[in-house]
C-alpha positions in Angstrom: -11.8 58.5 -0.6 -10.6 55.8 2.2 -13.5 54.5 4.7 -12.4 54.8 8.5 -10.7 51.5 9.3 -12.9 49.7 12.3 -10.9 48.4 15.0 -10.6 44.7 15.4 -12.5 43.2 18.7 -13.6 39.7 20.0 -17.3 38.4 18.5 -18.5 38.7 21.6 -17.7 42.9 21.9 -18.8 43.7 18.3 -22.0 42.5 19.1 -22.4 44.3 21.5 -21.1 47.0 19.9 -23.8 47.0 17.0 -26.6 47.2 19.6 -24.9 50.3 20.8 -24.2 51.7 17.6 -27.7 50.8 16.4 -29.1 52.8 19.3 -26.8 55.8 18.8 -27.5 55.9 14.9 -31.6 55.6 15.9 -31.0 58.2 18.9 -29.5 60.6 15.8 -31.9 60.3 13.4 -34.7 61.5 16.3 -33.0 64.0 17.5 -31.8 65.3 14.2 -28.6 65.8 14.6 -25.7 64.3 12.9 -23.7 61.0 13.9 -20.9 62.2 14.7 -22.4 65.2 16.9 -24.2 62.8 19.0 -20.7 61.2 19.5 -19.2 64.5 20.9 -22.2 64.9 22.2 -22.2 61.7 25.2 -20.9 62.1 28.3 -19.4 58.8 28.1 -18.2 57.3 24.5 -19.0 54.0 23.3 -16.4 51.7 22.6 -14.0 52.2 19.4 -15.6 49.7 17.0 -19.4 51.5 18.3 -17.8 54.8 17.8 -16.4 53.9 14.4 -20.0 52.4 13.1 -21.4 55.8 14.1 -19.0 58.0 13.0 -18.6 56.0 9.5 -22.2 55.9 8.8 -22.3 59.5 9.5 -19.5 60.2 7.2 -20.9 58.2 4.5 -24.2 58.5 4.8 -25.0 60.0 1.3 -23.3 57.2 -0.8 -24.8 54.2 1.7 -28.3 56.0 1.6 -28.1 55.2 -2.3 -27.0 51.7 -2.3 -30.3 51.0 0.3 -32.2 53.0 -2.3 -31.3 51.4 -4.9 -31.7 47.6 -3.0 -35.1 47.8 -1.3 -37.5 47.7 -4.3 -40.6 48.7 -3.8 -39.5 51.1 -0.8 -38.4 54.4 0.1 -36.1 55.5 2.5 -38.7 57.4 5.0 -41.5 54.7 4.2 -39.2 51.9 6.0 -38.9 51.9 10.0 -36.6 54.2 11.3 -35.0 50.6 13.1 -34.5 49.4 10.0 -32.9 52.1 8.2 -29.9 52.3 10.9 -29.6 49.0 10.8 -29.6 48.5 7.1 -27.1 51.9 7.1 -25.0 50.1 9.9 -24.7 47.3 8.1 -24.2 48.5 4.5 -21.1 50.7 5.9 -19.8 47.9 7.8 -19.6 45.9 4.2 -18.1 48.5 2.7 -15.5 49.3 5.5 -14.5 45.9 7.0 -13.6 43.8 4.5 -12.1 41.0 6.8 -15.5 40.7 8.3 -17.4 37.9 6.5 -20.5 39.2 4.5 -22.8 36.6 6.1 -21.7 37.7 9.4 -22.3 40.9 9.4 -25.8 40.3 7.5 -27.0 37.5 9.8 -25.9 40.1 13.3 -27.7 43.0 11.2 -31.1 40.5 10.8 -30.7 39.5 14.6 -30.9 42.9 16.0 -33.8 43.6 13.6 -35.7 40.6 14.9 -35.1 41.5 18.2 -35.4 45.5 17.9 -38.3 46.1 14.5 -40.9 45.1 12.8 -41.9 41.0 12.5 -41.2 41.3 8.7 -37.8 43.7 9.4 -35.8 40.4 9.8 -36.3 39.3 6.1 -36.4 43.0 4.6 -32.6 43.3 6.2 -31.3 40.1 4.9 -32.8 40.7 1.2 -31.3 44.2 1.1 -27.8 43.9 2.6 -27.4 40.5 0.4 -28.8 42.5 -3.1 -25.9 45.6 -1.2 -23.1 42.8 -1.0 -23.5 41.8 -4.5 -22.9 44.7 -5.5 -19.6 45.8 -3.0 -17.7 43.0 -2.1 -19.2 40.5 -5.2 -20.9 38.0 -2.5 -23.4 36.4 -5.0 -25.6 33.9 -3.5 -23.2 33.9 -0.8 -24.3 37.0 1.7 -27.8 36.5 3.3 -29.5 34.4 6.1 -30.8 31.9 4.3 -34.3 33.2 3.8 -34.1 33.4 0.2 -36.0 36.9 0.1 -34.7 38.9 -3.2 -33.8 42.6 -3.0 -35.6 43.3 0.3 -39.0 42.7 -1.4 -41.6 41.6 1.7 -44.1 38.6 1.1 
């Protein structure tokens, strides 16, 4: 199955789009609705990159959650903070669907958003899980993380 292609946009716009996608994924989970259904209900649609992330996560949720679950050692999905789940889903989809975006950029953006919107430990956790996923989906062993050395999403 071919994954939807995300549009090409400038880095600053991507940061804002990721932030918007994070809020929409969080909202969809909080309301118990499918991400695509939430997009359809919005009076003003988000930009194409954000919409692509949200709809892509909705379409690939089973595969994404399987990757996250198998790489988040000692954590089950429902025990993770909802923001972390949304971030991991969004970044995993981006790793899968947008190979032109460097792995380090995808992970760094997710780590920055985790530091801004989640718990003190979330940045390290998100970094570790995504770095492990990147090895599987992109073959980026040792090159994907944001540099804190946290293996496989383990918290200290």
